GUTIMAR-842416 format. One record per residue: residue in three letters; z, x, y of N, C-alpha, C in turn. Coordinates in steps of 0.02 Angstrom, whole numbers. Each point is the difference from the previous one (the first is absolute). Layout:
<sites>
  residuo    n_up  n_east  n_north   ca_up  ca_east  ca_north    c_up  c_east  c_north
      ala       Z       X        Y       Z        X         Y       Z       X        Y
...
</sites>
This chain:
<sites>
  residuo    n_up  n_east  n_north   ca_up  ca_east  ca_north    c_up  c_east  c_north
      met    1624     320    -5228     -60       -6        77      37      10       50
      glu     -11      74       43      23       -6        54     -68     -20       47
      ser      52     -32       51     -43      -16        72     -15       3       29
      asn     -50     -13       71     -19       34        63      25     -67       51
      lys      58      53       39      22      -61        50     -33       3       28
      ser     -49      25       28     -61      -23        56     -50     -58      -39
      ser     -23      24      -55     -73      -41       -10      45     -86      -31
      leu      69       5      -46      27      -76       -16      27     -28       55
      leu       9      18       57      32      -32        63     -71     -49       24
      asn     -36      75       29     -55      -35         8     -34     -52      -20
      lys       0     -41      -54     -16      -35       -66      50     -85       29
      leu      70       9       53      18      -33        18       1     -31       51
      thr       4     -78       19      17        5        64      39     -66       -6
      val      53      25       50      62      -68        17       8     -37       50
      val      23     -73       -7      -9      -56        33      52      -2        5
      val      21     -22       78      79       14        22     -18     -85       50
      pro      14     -46      -19      28      -60        28      91       4       49
      thr     -34     -27       35      52        5        53      24     -58       79
      tyr      51     -39       13     -29       -8        41      70     -20       50
      cys       0      24       41      62      -16        66      14      72      -24
      arg       5      65      -13      61       51       -23     -57      64       37
      gln     -27     -20       44     -61       82        26      42      71        3
      lys      60      16       -3      30       53        19      -1      11      -94
      tyr      -7     -61      -47      -2       61       -66     -69      15      -32
      ile     -45     -20       64     -64       -6       -23      -6      93       23
      leu      29      33       66       1       66         2      22      22      -56
      arg      54     -14      -26      30       50       -64     -37       2      -35
      gln     -33     -64      -17     -69       10       -74     -25      50       63
      leu     -44      -1       23     -52       41        28       6      80       -7
      asn     108      11       -1      -6       55        34       9      47      -87
      tyr      13     -58      -39      19       20       -87     -66      32      -29
      trp     -59     -58       35     -28        7       -65     -79      46       42
      glu      23      48       58     -47       52        50     -37      53      -36
      lys      58      20      -68     -12       59        -7     -34     -22      -72
      leu       4     -33      -27     -21      -32       -62     -72     -25        8
      pro     -33       4      -59     -92        8       -14      -2     -63      -18
      val      -2     -40       39      17     -109       -48     -52     -30       68
      lys     -26     -48      -27      -3      -31        78      65     -70      -27
      leu      -6      -8       98      71      -43        11     -34     -57       56
      ile      17     -71      -28      -9      -55        39      50     -22       22
      ile      14     -12       55      35      -78        43     -15     -16       18
      leu      40     -72      -41     -62      -87        34      77     -26       54
      asp     -13      18       44      83      -26        19     -26     -64       66
      gly      32     -47      -40      -2      -60        18      47     -41       76
      ser      11      44       23      52       22        66     -33     -59       63
      pro       3     -34       31      -9      -23        61     -37      40       35
      lys      46      60       14     -37       34        40     -20      82      -62
      ala     -28      18       47     -52       80       -50      49      45       24
      leu       1      40      -50      11       69        18     -29      45       63
      ala      58      17       27     -37       27        72     -48      65       -4
      ile     -41      -6       34     -54       67       -19      28      67       -2
      glu      45      29       24      10       82        29      56      -2      -84
      asn     -11     -46      -31      29       28       -89     -53      -3      -48
      leu     -65     -18       42     -61        1       -58     -36      51       12
      gln      -6      40       67     -53       31        23     -10      66      -78
      asn      39      37       19       5       46       -81      -9     -52      -71
      leu     -36     -40      -17      14       -8       -50     -49       3      -71
      arg      50      62      -33     -53       -6       -69     -94     -27        7
      lys     -55      36      -32     -62      -38         3       8     -46      -54
      asn      42      11      -77      12      -40       -23      72     -67      -14
      phe      29       3       61      46      -43        30     -30     -57       21
      his      22     -65        9     -49      -53        42      63     -38       -2
      tyr      24     -25       72      47      -52        -3     -29     -65       37
      ile      -2     -49      -38      -1      -57        12      23     -28       41
      his     -19     -33       65      43      -61        43     -47     -51      -55
      ser      22     -71      -15       9      -28        -5      35     -61       -1
      pro      15     -58       57      73      -37        17      -3     -68      -59
      thr     -38     -16      -54       0      -51       -57      38      23      -56
      ser      -5     -28      -52      37      -10       -63     -27      59      -51
      ile      81       8      -12      -3       68       -50     -61     -20      -78
      glu     -34     -36       22     -58      -34       -63     -57      33       15
      asn      -4     -20       94     -64       21        12     -11      71       23
      arg      56      40       12       7       58         3      -5      31      -78
      leu       5     -16      -51     -18       44       -46     -82     -13       -8
      val     -30     -37        9     -64      -15        -2     -22      45       21
      glu      35      12       74     -57       53        31      -8      61       -5
      ser      78     -15      -32       4       68       -39     -54      70      -70
      leu     -36     -72      -12     -61       14       -49     -57      33        8
      asp       8       5      109     -39        5        41      12      99       -8
      tyr      36      -8        1      20       93        22      15      28      -60
      val       6     -18      -74      24       26       -61     -66      20      -25
      ser     -19      49      -24     -51       31       -46      13      60      -45
      ser      65       2      -13      68       57       -41     -19     -45      -75
      glu      -3      38      -58     -21      -24       -68      86     -43       -3
      phe      34      43       25     100      -43        -2      15       7       57
      val      60     -70        7      13      -22        63      96     -27      -45
      val      35       0       77      67      -13       -30       5     -51       74
      leu      53     -46        1      46      -21        53      58      16      -13
      leu      19       5       83      60       36        17      14     -35       62
      ser     101     -21      -17      27      -41        67      -5      72       55
      asp      -7     -67       61       6       57        52      78      49       15
      asp      32     -29      -33      97       60        -3       7      47      -37
      glu     -54     -13      -79       7       30       -56     -27      45      -13
      phe     -23      46      -68     -22       61        -3     -28      18      -61
      phe     -21      53      -10     -33       22       -71     -17      81       18
      leu      23      20      -69      18       76       -21     -70       1      -29
      pro     -47      53       41     -76       34       -23       7      13      -45
      ser      36      36      -51      14       40       -62      -8    -100      -43
      ala      30     -12        6     -25      -69       -44     -71     -50       -8
      leu      14       1       66     -72        4        47     -69      17      -69
      glu      17      60       -2     -69       44       -11      22      -4      -78
      ser      69       3      -44     -12      -57       -60     -26     -32      -19
      cys      19     -59       35     -12      -93         1     -96      15       -9
      val     -44      40       34     -73        4        24     -15      65      -78
      leu      52      16        0     -46       39       -85      22     -54      -52
      phe      36     -12        7      10      -60       -69     -85     -30        7
      leu      16     -11       56     -44      -85        -1     -81      50      -12
      glu     -10      43       38     -60       29       -36       3      -1      -60
      glu      33      30      -39      25       16       -76      -5     -53      -45
      asn       1     -26       16       4     -112       -33     -26     -26       43
      ile     -46      -9      -11     -46      -66        31      26     -78      -10
      glu      22       7      -66      19      -81       -26      72      -2       53
      tyr      21      53       22      65      -40        55     -16     -25       81
      ser      12     -50       22     -25      -24        45      50      24       55
      cys      70       1       -7      36       46        52      57      39      -27
      cys      22      47       43      63       52       -18      36     -11       53
      lys      76      31        5      61        5        34      31      23      -34
      gly      40     -18       61      66       75       -16      83     -13      -17
      gln      22      20        8      73      -14        32      21      -5       38
      ala      63     -27        8      35      -43        79      53      17        7
      ile      17      18       44      98        3        39     -25     -40       51
      gly      65     -23       24      12      -37        77      45      57       32
      phe     -17     -32       71      33       60        48      -4     -43       79
      asp      71      47       40      -9      -57        51      52      75       16
      ile       8     -12       88      59       44        46      31     -43       15
      lys      65      15      -20      68      -15        34      46      50       42
      ser      45     -27       51      24       55        27     -32      78        7
      his     -69       2      -20     -10       66         9     -12      22      -71
      gln      11     -29      -29      14       14       -84     -90     -34      -44
      phe     -46      34      -19     -47       -5       -57      55     -17      -65
      leu     -16     -65      -14       1      -41       -27     -32     -13      -81
      gly       4      -4      -29     -42      -33       -68      23     -40      -60
      arg     -32     -42      -29       9      -36       -24     -54     -11      -50
      pro      52     -29      -74     -57       -1       -55     -43     -58        4
      val     -44     -19        7     -45      -52        -9     -73      -6      -60
      tyr     -21     -32      -26     -58      -28       -44      57      41      -69
      pro      46       4      -31      15       57       -63     -49     -31      -62
      asn     -31     -66       19     -45        5       -86     -76      23       25
      leu     -15      23       46     -72       24         6       5      64      -34
      leu      53      34      -26      19       46       -53     -45       0      -30
      asn     -62      35      -56     -41      -27       -61     -31     -43       27
      tyr      -4     -45       34     -47      -77        -2     -70      26        5
      ser     -32     -27      -55     -69      -14         7     -17     -55      -70
      ile     -77     -36       27     -10      -50       -16     -75      35      -34
      glu       2     -32      -79     -54       75       -57     -34     -59      -15
      ser     -11     -53      -11     -19      -72       -28     -99      19       16
      asp     -30      15      -59     -89      -19        23     -29     -56       39
      asn      49     -48      -37     -25      -57        25      39     -24       79
      pro     -68     -43       42      42       -9        59      20     -41        3
      thr      -4     -56      -12      76      -51       -10      58      23      -34
      gln      -5      23      -58      72       18       -11      21      56       17
      arg     -18      40       19      20       60        87      19     -26       38
      ala     -39     -61       46      29      -58        37      85       3      -12
      his      -5     -31      -36      33      -60       -47      79      70        9
      asp     -19      37      -32      63       69       -26       5      14       55
      his     -50      -4       61      28       37        80      52     -46        3
      met     -18     -49       39      53      -51         6      60     -20      -40
      leu       5     -21      -55      72      -23       -38      22      61       -9
      asn      -3      68        7      55       71        25       0       9       68
      tyr     -29     -29       32     -36       22        84      76      42       34
      glu     -48      51       24      50       63        35     -59     -10       38
      ile     -23      30       69     -11       12        63     -33      87       -6
      ala     -66     -13      -46     -28       46       -26     -63       1        9
      ser     -37     -77       44     -78       15        20      -1       6       81
      leu      35     -39       53      27       -9        75       5      82       13
      trp     -34      43       49      27       45         6     -10      60      -50
      ser     -43       6      -52     -20       42       -27     -68      25       -8
      val     -29      59      -13     -40       -2         8     -69     -32      -32
      gln     -48     -24       27     -30      -47       -26     -77      46        9
      arg     -44     -22      -70     -81       22        59     -22     -81       24
      leu     -57      42       30     -25      -36        54     -30     -73      -40
      ile     -32       6      -29     -15      -68       -28      63     -58      -14
      val      64      37      -21      45      -39         9      33     -10       65
      tyr       2      40       21      33      -12        87     -41     -82       35
      ser     -51      16      -16     -86      -48        49      22     -42      -49
      ala       9     -20      -64       6      -87       -22      71     -28       16
      cys      48      59       24      76      -31        16      -6      -9       60
      val     -39      17       31     -21      -25        74     -35     -85       -2
      lys     -31      20      -59     -30      -44        38      42     -81      -71
      ala      26      10      -22      64      -32       -18      41     -41       50
      val      -2      58       46      92      -32        59     -56     -42       53
      ser     -48      25        4     -57      -25        55     -13     -50       -5
      his      -8     -37      -73     -41      -60       -12      40     -91       23
      phe      38      29      -10      61      -73        43      44      37       23
      phe      35     -28       48      32       30        26      12     -63       68
      pro      98      16       18      36       -4       -41      22     -28      -33
      tyr      60      36      -40      22      -39       -36      94      12       35
      ser      37     -59      -30      64      -24         1      34      78      -21
      ser      11      14      -29      18       95       -39     -31      36       -6
      ala      21      34       53     -31       99        -2      14      21      -66
      gly      56     -21      -39     -23       56       -64     -68     -14      -43
      ile     -57     -42       50     -64      -23       -63     -33      53       -7
      val       3      62       96     -39       61        -4      11      51      -67
      glu      55       7       18      14       27       -79     -20     -14      -75
      met       3     -58       15     -36      -71       -84     -53      40       -5
      gln     -46     -17       78     -71        9       -24     -17      68      -10
      phe      34      46       15      -9       84        -6      52      14      -77
      ser      16     -40       -5      41       15       -77     -52      -5      -65
      leu     -30     -83       12     -47       -3       -45     -83      21       18
      val     -34      -5       65     -39       34       -18     -43      47      -33
      thr      90      49       -9      -8       85        -9       8     -14      -75
      ala      40      -8      -35      14      -34       -69     -57     -20      -39
      phe     -40     -60       53     -32       -4       -55     -50      27       -5
      his     -17      42       54     -64       46        21       6      74      -71
      gly      79      34      -12     -26       19       -32     119      56      -18
      lys     -22      37      -26      79       26       -27      56      20       61
      val      53      -1      -11      41       27        63      68      46      -48
      lys     -25      29       70      49       80       -13      49      17       48
      val      67       4      -16      37       19        55      46      75      -47
      ile     -24      50       43       3       70       -13      69      13       16
      asn      50      33      -44      65       41        25       1      40       48
      glu     -15      18       67     -10       37        69      13     -38       13
      leu      43      18       59      36      -40        77     -61       5       27
      met     -36     -46       15     -60      -29        60      24     -22       60
      trp      69     -64        0     -17      -40        61      69      -4       41
      leu      35      16       52      31      -15        16      34     -59       39
      arg      -5     -61      -33      33      -61        27      50      -1       59
      ser     -41     -35       57      44       17        41      59     -86       29
      phe      59      19       16      42      -62        11     -15     -15       66
      glu     -20      63       67       8       25        57      11    -104       55
      asn     -28     -38      -41     -67      -39        32      19     -67      -37
      ser     -37     -61       44      -2      -57       -60     -59     -27      -35
      asn     -29      -6      -30     -55       -1       -38     -35     -45       69
      ile     -84      30       -5     -59      -36        56     -23     -22      -48
      trp       1      -5      -79     -33      -77       -34      24     -53       19
      trp      60      10      -14      75      -87         4     -18      -2      103
      ser      40     -55      -20      13      -16        61      41     -87      -24
      glu      38     -27       78      38      -54        -9     -13     -68      -19
      gly     -13     -15      -55     -23      -96       -35     -58      33      -65
      asn      18      68      -10     -49       25       -80      25     -48      -74
      val     -14     -11      -20      15      -21       -77      30      51      -44
      his      34     -26      -36       7       73       -50     -74     -23      -55
      leu      -2      53      -30     -60      -16       -54     -21     -39      -57
      lys      70      -6      -26      10      -52       -44      46     -71        5
      lys       0      -2       58      24      -49        54     -56     -49        5
      trp     -63      58       18     -54      -24        51     -32     -46      -63
      trp       0      45      -74     -60       -8       -56      32     -59      -29
      cys      79     -37        6      42      -33       -38     -28     -94       56
      glu     -13      21       32      10      -48        76     -91     -50      -12
      lys      17     -51       -7     -65      -37       -35     -34     -14      108
      ser      26      13       30     -24      -24        69     -62      61        3
      tyr      22      62      -41     -43       52        21     -58      -2      -20
      ser      11     -48      -57     -84        6       -54     -66      14       11
      asp      -5      -3       63     -98       -8        45       7      84        9
      glu      57      47       14      42       74         5     -20      25      -52
      his      37     -30      -58       3        6       -82     -81      15      -14
      gln     -50     -69       -9     -68        7        -3     -27      85       53
      asn       9       6       53     -28       59        36       3      65      -18
      phe      78      -1      -16      32       52       -24     -67      20      -91
      leu      18     -23      -29     -38        0       -84     -54      35       12
      ser     -62     -55       68     -66        0         6     -30      64       24
      ser      47      39       53      -5       55        25      11      95      -40
      ile      52     -55      -55     -18       71       -56     -84      -8       -5
      val     -19     -38      -62     -42      -29       -56     -68      14       86
      phe       4     -34       55     -57       45        35     -17      68       19
      ala      59      14       12      16       90         0     -47      59      -63
      leu      18     -57      -67      20       14       -39    -100      39      -26
      ser     -23     -59       16     -71      -27         2     -45      73       43
      phe      20      41       40     -20       53        33       7      66      -58
      val      45      11      -47      14       35       -20     -12      14      -94
      asn     -46     -62       18     -19      -16       -72      22     -35      -49
      leu      19     -56       25      72      -13       -62     -13     -67       11
      lys     -30     -13        3     -52      -68        -4      37     -76      -38
      ser       6      34      -64      36      -31       -62      67     -24       19
      ile      37      25       46      50      -11        21       7     -59       20
      asn      54     -37        8       0      -71        28      50     -24       23
      val      -1     -67       18      79      -13        40      47      -6      -57
      ser       2     -38      -67      61       10       -33       6      54      -26
      asp     -36      59      -14      19       69        -9      54      28       62
      val     -29     -30       58      62       43        45      70     -46       23
      lys      -3     -65      -28      59      -47        23      50      32      -79
      lys     -44      17      -44      55       11       -89      28      98       52
      ala     -47      12       31      20       80         2      81     -28       46
      phe     -19     -20       64      54      -33        66      58     -35      -55
      leu       3     -42      -51      32      -14        -6      37      28      -64
      ala      -4      54      -12      26       48       -43      58      30       36
      tyr      -9      10       82      35       21        46      47     -42       21
      val     -15     -63        4      39      -39        48      58     -39      -48
      gly     -26      -3      -65      40      -11       -65      23     -86        9
      tyr      39     -34      -58       3      -65        20      40     -21       61
      cys     -42     -51       39      -4      -13        49     -26     -76       -3
      asp      88     -57       14     -53      -72        15      74     -19       50
      asp      13     -53        7      41      -47        43      56      -7      -21
      arg      -2      42      -62      84      -12       -67      20      40        9
      val      59       6      -16      45       57         3      10      31      -55
      ser     -26      59       -1      25       31       -84      88     -20      -30
      ile     -10      13      -68      94        5       -11       0      57       -5
      leu     -17      73        5      34       56        27      12      -7       59
      lys     -27     -52       46      11       31        78     100     -51       -2
      val      -4     -54      -14      51      -37         1      37      34      -23
      phe      -3      15      -71      50       76        -1      36      41        8
      asn     -50      36       54      17       53        49      27     -41       53
      asn      -8     -55       45      24      -34        45      71     -26      -29
      leu      -6     -14      -43      99      -13       -19      38      58        2
      phe     -23      50      -35      36       77       -16      32      21       56
      asn     -55      13       56       6       13        57      69     -16       28
      lys      -5    -101        9      58      -33        24      35      13      -14
      leu      24      12      -89      42       12       -15      40      60        7
      phe     -20      49       25       8       59        25      25      17       54
      lys     -28     -43       33      32        7        97      80     -76      -20
      ile     -22     -39      -47      94      -30         0      58      57      -27
      leu     -35      12      -55      68       42        -6       7      47        4
      leu     -56      45       21      43       75        55     -27      26       53
      pro      81       5        9      35       21        73     -86      42       28
      asn     -13     -30       77     -53       47        16     -26      80       -1
      tyr      61      29       28       4       59       -27     -45      18      -63
      leu      30       5      -63     -17       15       -55     -38     -63      -36
      leu     -16     -43       28     -91      -19         3     -60      21       36
      leu      36      54       72     -44       46        32     -14      71      -35
      phe      48      18      -58      -2       66       -20     -36     -25      -60
      leu      14     -42      -35     -52      -23       -73     -97      -6       22
      thr       8     -35       61     -67        4        23     -69      49       15
      lys      60      38       17     -36       71        14       6      46      -40
      lys      59      26      -30      -7       63       -49     -14     -21      -71
      leu       1     -47      -11     -38      -37       -66     -39     -30        4
      asn     -24     -41       32     -75      -23        35       7     -58      -36
      leu      58     -47       15     -16      -61       -15     -47     -56       13
      ser     -26      10       50     -44      -11        55     -89     -18      -37
      gly      -7      45      -22     -88        0       -70     -12      61       48
      lys      23      26       47     -59       15        45      19      74       20
      gln     -33      52        6      30       76       -11      25       9       68
      val      32      39       -8      40       20        93     -35      59        0
      leu     -51      22       54     -20       78        29      28      -3       66
      glu      26      58        5      27       14        59      -4      60       37
      phe     -40       7       56     -35       61        43      70      80      -33
      gln     -37      55        2      43       41       -24     -54      60       24
      ser      40      51      -21     -33       72        27     -55       4      -38
      phe     -66       0       64     -60       18       -37     -15      46      -73
      asp      21      49       30     -19       43       -52      51     -28      -69
      glu      51      -7       -1      29      -44       -69     -60     -42      -21
      val      -6     -47       21     -74      -35       -27     -48      27      -14
      ser     -31      53       30     -36       38        -9       3      65      -71
      lys      68      16       -7      30       21       -56       8     -27      -57
      asn      10     -89       10      11      -16       -69     -51     -44      -28
      ile     -67      16       32     -48      -36       -15     -41      50      -50
      met      -9      75       34      -2       62        -9      20     -17     -129
      thr      53     -28       21      59       -6       -64     -41     -17      -51
      lys     -42     -41       17     -33      -37       -24     -59     -12      -15
      gly     -53      81       23     -73       34       -50     -32     -41       76
      val      17       9       80     -28      -36        53       7      80       14
      lys    -113      17       10       7       61        42      10       5       92
      ile      18      24       45       4       12        67     -10      38       26
      asp     -61      14       33     -18       59        52      48       4       80
      phe      55      50      -17      43      -10        39     -36      15       85
      arg     -31      63      -39      -9       14        91     -31     -54       57
      gln     -58     -42      -50     -12      -46        32      39     -60       27
      leu      51      -9      -50      51      -40        20      13      15       47
      glu      25      65       14      60       43        72     -76     -32       53
      ile     -46      20       -1     -23      -25        51     -15     -66       19
      ile       7     -50      -47     -10      -78        49      82       0        3
      lys      29      10      -43      89        1        40      22      22       59
      lys     -50      67       11      29       10        77     -85     -23       58
      cys      -7     -43      -47     -54      -17        73      31     -65       -9
      ile      55     -49      -15      18      -56       -10      60      25       59
      val      41      60      -19      48        8        27     -16     -12       75
      asn     -26      84       -1     -36      -16        84     -14     -75       32
      phe     -23     -16      -26     -46      -70        30      74     -51       41
      his      61       2      -40      61      -50       -13      38      42       77
      glu       3      62        8      10       68        44     -12     -13       63
      asn    -105     -19       -2       0       17        58       0     -68       31
</sites>
């Protein structure tokens, strides 16, 4: 079934939270100007964007200056969203319109799914070169298909990928996620927002990631969701000193789901799903961790530095995948060989927008 670009994108609102990166707001406005989406900019900066930059704003573009928390700004966005579908977007990142169309079409044809998302490539500009980097490789062919809400949430968190946040969502799902995020805050870990979106979305419906490039993930700036002093999510959960926050987090999901006719979901259901993500975590140190620490120490003692560096990087003995920036075109071609569809015409428009932004 062929999509009609105008009719599909007219059903979508793009919500962009931002803070103290107003030149990137202008880049967003410039990029979306010729596309028939609704756009909402949620600017929490102390000072508003200069009025001259807003004089020719399209009727369905809304710039909201509200120097308050991200949670409060997301709540404010609900006053401006009337479309059937919503997608969050970071202020320095991009979505390919063709993939957004595919996601909207998929959701229209599959009512049991709560969200749909495409594949991603990381990008940055270094020495005037547009570079790419593989990101989130496990999004390929990712889907959560169980018909049972508790099983579905458990499956999503057990095999977790960032498939819910930054996805095209039904308005009812986005609204419920915002209710969860704004019910109790702040938390000591910024990762809570992602978990709230992921859990609410998976409890509500099935999760789908299509094999089409949708998301260009920026490495131009630091993450505005994080700030110095934030606690890593798993460490946050293991620390008893945050027990009140733990309860608030679990309760926020139950509260949000009550608005989407899932009143049967309780705190215990949410906790089980979240524990599937956290895994085993308590004050004891696992035998595996002790073994890994001992193994690494022996390597450092027995091997010369140059050989240790070679083995760590080339053979990946560190246990972490080494993903380096390279030619963006090479990264694009590589994911195409894995069956990912790419609209290169639209991709070139985005690349030109980014390159011109850095040159000017």
